[in-house]
C-alpha positions as CSV (number, residue, x, y, z in Angstrom):
1,M,0.1,0.0,0.1
2,L,0.5,3.6,0.5
3,L,1.8,5.3,3.3
4,R,5.2,8.2,3.3
5,T,4.6,11.4,4.3
6,K,4.8,12.3,0.1
7,E,2.1,9.8,-0.7
8,L,-0.2,10.3,1.4
9,Q,-1.7,13.5,3.2
10,C,-4.6,14.1,5.3
11,G,-6.6,16.5,8.1
12,V,-9.2,19.5,8.1
13,F,-9.1,22.5,5.8
14,D,-11.1,25.6,6.8
15,S,-11.1,28.3,4.2
16,L,-11.7,31.2,7.6
17,L,-8.8,29.9,9.3
18,L,-6.3,29.0,6.1
19,R,-7.3,31.3,3.7
20,R,-8.8,34.5,5.9
21,G,-10.1,37.2,4.0
22,Q,-9.8,35.1,0.2
23,R,-13.1,34.7,-2.1
24,K,-11.6,31.9,-4.1
25,S,-9.2,29.9,-4.4
26,E,-6.6,29.5,-8.0
27,E,-7.4,27.2,-10.6
28,R,-4.8,24.4,-10.4
29,P,-4.2,20.8,-12.2
30,V,-4.8,18.5,-9.7
31,Q,-1.8,15.6,-9.1
32,F,-3.2,13.9,-6.4
33,F,-5.8,11.9,-6.0
34,E,-8.1,14.4,-3.5
35,L,-10.7,12.8,-1.6
36,E,-12.6,15.3,0.8
37,L,-15.6,15.3,3.0
38,F,-17.4,18.3,3.6
39,H,-18.8,19.6,7.4
40,G,-21.7,22.2,6.7
41,K,-22.9,24.7,3.7
42,G,-20.3,26.9,2.6
43,G,-19.1,27.7,-1.2
44,T,-18.9,26.2,-3.8
45,S,-16.3,23.4,-5.4
46,H,-15.6,23.4,-9.3
47,I,-14.3,20.4,-11.1
48,G,-13.3,21.4,-14.6
49,Q,-16.6,23.3,-15.9
50,S,-18.9,22.1,-13.0
51,P,-19.7,23.5,-10.1
52,Y,-21.1,21.6,-7.0
53,P,-22.6,23.4,-4.1
54,C,-20.5,22.6,-0.8
55,R,-22.9,21.1,1.9
56,R,-22.6,18.8,4.4
57,G,-22.3,15.4,3.8
58,M,-20.7,16.4,-0.1
59,L,-17.9,13.8,-1.1
60,L,-16.2,15.0,-3.5
61,C,-13.5,12.9,-5.6
62,A,-11.4,15.1,-8.1
63,K,-8.7,13.2,-10.0
64,P,-4.9,13.5,-11.7
65,G,-5.3,15.8,-15.1
66,Q,-8.5,17.8,-13.3
67,T,-8.8,21.1,-13.0
68,R,-10.5,22.8,-9.7
69,H,-10.9,26.0,-7.9
70,S,-13.2,26.6,-5.3
71,D,-15.7,29.8,-3.5
72,F,-15.4,30.1,0.1
73,P,-16.2,29.4,2.7
74,L,-16.0,26.1,2.8
75,R,-14.6,23.2,5.4
76,C,-13.9,19.6,4.9
77,S,-11.4,16.4,5.4
78,F,-9.7,15.5,3.6
79,I,-7.4,13.0,2.0
80,R,-4.1,13.6,-0.6
81,I,-3.4,10.1,-2.2
82,A,-0.5,9.9,-4.9
83,P,-1.1,8.4,-8.2
84,G,0.9,5.3,-9.2
85,K,1.5,3.6,-5.5
86,D,-1.3,1.4,-5.2
87,R,-3.0,0.1,-8.5
88,D,-6.5,-0.7,-6.6
89,V,-6.6,2.5,-4.9
90,D,-5.7,4.4,-8.4
91,A,-9.0,1.7,-9.9
92,I,-11.1,2.7,-7.0
93,L,-10.9,6.3,-7.1
94,S,-10.3,6.6,-10.7
95,E,-13.9,5.1,-10.9
96,A,-15.3,6.7,-7.9
97,P,-17.9,10.0,-9.2
98,D,-16.8,13.6,-8.8
99,C,-19.6,14.3,-6.4
100,F,-21.7,12.4,-4.5
101,Y,-24.0,13.9,-2.0
102,I,-25.1,11.1,1.5
103,E,-28.3,12.6,3.1
104,D,-28.0,10.2,6.0
105,E,-26.3,11.8,9.0
106,G,-25.5,8.9,10.7
107,T,-23.6,8.0,7.8
108,V,-21.5,11.5,7.4
109,L,-21.1,11.1,11.2
110,E,-19.4,7.4,11.0
111,L,-17.1,8.7,7.6
112,M,-16.2,11.9,9.3
113,G,-14.9,9.5,12.2
114,V,-13.1,7.4,10.3
115,F,-11.3,10.5,8.4
116,Q,-10.7,11.5,12.0
117,R,-9.3,8.9,13.5
118,L,-7.1,8.2,9.7
119,A,-5.5,12.0,10.1
120,S,-5.1,11.4,13.8
121,L,-3.0,8.1,13.0
122,C,-0.8,10.8,10.5
123,M,-0.6,13.8,13.0
124,G,0.5,11.9,15.7
125,A,3.0,9.6,13.7
126,D,6.5,10.5,13.4
127,A,7.8,10.1,10.1
128,H,10.4,7.7,10.5
129,A,8.1,5.5,12.6
130,W,4.7,5.2,10.7
131,D,2.4,2.3,12.0
132,T,1.6,1.3,8.6
133,A,-0.7,-1.9,9.1
134,R,-3.4,1.0,10.9
135,A,-2.9,3.3,9.0
136,N,-3.4,1.6,6.2
137,A,-6.2,-0.6,7.3
138,T,-7.8,2.6,8.0
139,L,-7.6,4.0,4.9
140,L,-9.3,0.8,3.0
141,E,-12.3,1.0,5.6
142,I,-12.9,5.1,4.1
143,L,-12.2,3.8,0.3
144,W,-14.5,0.6,1.4
145,R,-17.4,2.8,2.8
146,C,-17.0,5.2,0.1
147,M,-17.5,2.4,-2.6
148,Q,-20.5,1.7,-0.8
149,L,-22.3,4.7,-0.8
150,W,-20.9,5.3,-4.6
151,H,-22.2,1.9,-5.9
152,R,-24.9,1.0,-4.0
153,D,-28.2,-0.6,-5.3
154,E,-30.7,2.0,-5.7
155,A,-32.9,0.3,-4.4
156,Q,-31.6,0.2,-0.5
157,T,-30.9,4.0,-0.9
158,V,-28.4,5.4,1.6
159,G,-29.5,8.4,1.2
160,V,-32.7,8.1,3.2
161,S,-34.6,12.1,4.4
162,V,-33.9,13.2,7.6
163,S,-37.2,14.8,9.4
164,R,-37.5,18.3,10.1
165,L,-37.3,17.7,13.7
166,A,-34.4,15.2,13.7
167,R,-32.0,17.9,11.4
168,E,-33.6,20.8,13.7
169,A,-32.1,19.0,16.5
170,Y,-28.7,18.0,14.9
171,E,-28.5,21.6,14.3
172,Y,-28.9,22.8,18.0
173,I,-26.9,19.8,19.1
174,Y,-23.8,20.6,16.5
175,E,-23.9,24.6,17.2
176,H,-24.0,24.5,21.2
177,Y,-22.1,20.8,22.0
178,T,-19.8,22.5,24.1
179,D,-22.9,23.9,26.4
180,A,-24.7,21.9,28.7
181,C,-27.3,21.0,26.0
182,P,-29.9,19.4,28.1
183,L,-32.5,16.9,25.9
184,G,-35.6,18.6,28.1
185,E,-34.7,22.1,26.5
186,I,-33.8,20.9,23.3
187,A,-37.1,19.0,23.4
188,A,-38.7,22.3,24.5
189,M,-37.5,24.4,21.7
190,L,-38.8,21.8,19.5
191,H,-42.7,21.8,20.7
192,V,-42.1,18.1,21.6
193,S,-41.6,15.7,24.4
194,P,-38.2,14.8,25.6
195,N,-39.0,11.0,25.3
196,Y,-40.4,11.9,21.2
197,L,-37.0,13.4,20.6
198,H,-35.2,11.0,22.1
199,T,-37.0,8.5,20.0
200,V,-36.9,9.9,16.6
201,F,-33.1,11.4,17.3
202,K,-32.0,7.8,17.6
203,R,-34.0,6.3,14.9
204,E,-32.9,8.9,11.6
205,I,-29.7,9.8,13.4
206,G,-28.9,6.8,14.9
207,K,-27.2,8.0,18.2
208,T,-28.5,8.9,21.4
209,P,-28.5,12.9,21.5
210,L,-26.0,12.7,24.4
211,A,-24.4,10.0,22.8
212,L,-24.0,12.6,20.0
213,V,-23.2,15.9,22.5
214,Q,-20.5,13.1,23.4
215,Y,-19.2,12.3,20.5
216,M,-18.7,15.7,19.4
217,R,-16.8,16.7,22.2
218,V,-14.3,13.4,22.2
219,E,-13.7,14.2,18.5
220,K,-12.9,18.0,19.6
221,A,-10.9,16.9,22.5
222,K,-8.7,14.8,20.2
223,K,-7.9,18.1,18.3
224,L,-6.8,20.2,20.8
225,I,-5.2,17.0,22.6
226,L,-3.1,17.3,19.3
227,T,-2.1,20.2,19.3
228,G,-0.3,19.8,22.6
229,E,-1.2,23.4,23.9
230,Y,-3.2,22.6,26.7
231,S,-3.4,20.7,29.7
232,M,-6.1,17.8,30.3
233,L,-8.1,20.1,32.7
234,E,-8.6,23.1,29.9
235,I,-9.7,20.3,27.6
236,A,-12.1,19.1,29.5
237,M,-13.5,22.6,30.5
238,E,-13.0,23.9,26.5
239,T,-15.2,21.0,25.4
240,G,-18.0,21.4,27.7
241,F,-17.3,18.4,30.8
242,S,-18.2,19.7,34.6
243,S,-14.6,18.1,35.6
244,Q,-11.6,16.1,34.4
245,S,-12.6,13.1,35.9
246,H,-16.1,13.0,34.0
247,F,-13.9,13.8,31.1
248,N,-11.6,11.1,31.7
249,K,-14.4,8.8,31.7
250,V,-16.5,9.5,28.3
251,F,-13.1,9.8,26.8
252,K,-11.8,6.1,27.7
253,A,-15.6,5.0,26.9
254,H,-15.0,6.3,23.5
255,T,-11.4,5.4,22.8
256,G,-10.4,3.0,25.4
257,K,-8.0,5.0,26.5
258,T,-7.5,7.6,28.6
259,P,-6.8,11.6,27.3
260,I,-3.2,11.0,28.4
261,A,-3.3,7.1,27.3
262,W,-4.5,8.3,23.8
263,R,-1.9,11.4,23.4
264,E,1.3,8.6,24.4
265,A,-0.2,6.1,22.3
266,L,0.1,8.4,19.3
267,I,3.7,10.1,20.0
268,S,4.7,6.3,20.7
269,G,3.1,5.2,17.4
270,Y,2.1,2.6,19.2
């Protein structure tokens, strides 16, 4: 498979942080396979003469030989894969559609989690100590999940519409997950009972509201840990946990490791 830093790059691109003040990018030739999963509504990504309005769940695959540019703002998880290093990977990505919109929020969340896992492996690994097996396995998992979406049977569509209730609750949680986010408060805002909201949300999103809040907090905590700039207590407070002990308990439940052990595992490449 792949795996040297020149052959595989991944992370999160946020134009508001990295291209502050710019309204669009310059048109450029594509040299890598560029797989991108968009986090929310934003600008427009162009491949050749085709414009693709950016919204949450848009899965873009630009290929070597194409040209592209973007109208900002946009935020996405990305993977860049050098062509010619693995025949099977080249074949999968060459046949992928340039753009695919994932409608199922649970599927979006799961795929974002795997993108984040690969980024964590890459960001935490020393250039001379790649954990090749784990990173390759994660990359293959992403490609397999994408293939299932790209080539799904139309009779078994993944893109099931999410109800207005579930979508509005999700959007509220996405904006406020570092706050208390009590179920009763969200339900009252949407004029339904907490039990009804819990049932609908679990059915359509695939997680309970509390599980989604915890998932988002843990994912943000991982990013803060990777910067190396904050203490664990500061990260616990920043991500909305009531105490460091509660943060440790939830983080371990999601990752199998305490925050400190997770950071040490990334540094050691274990």
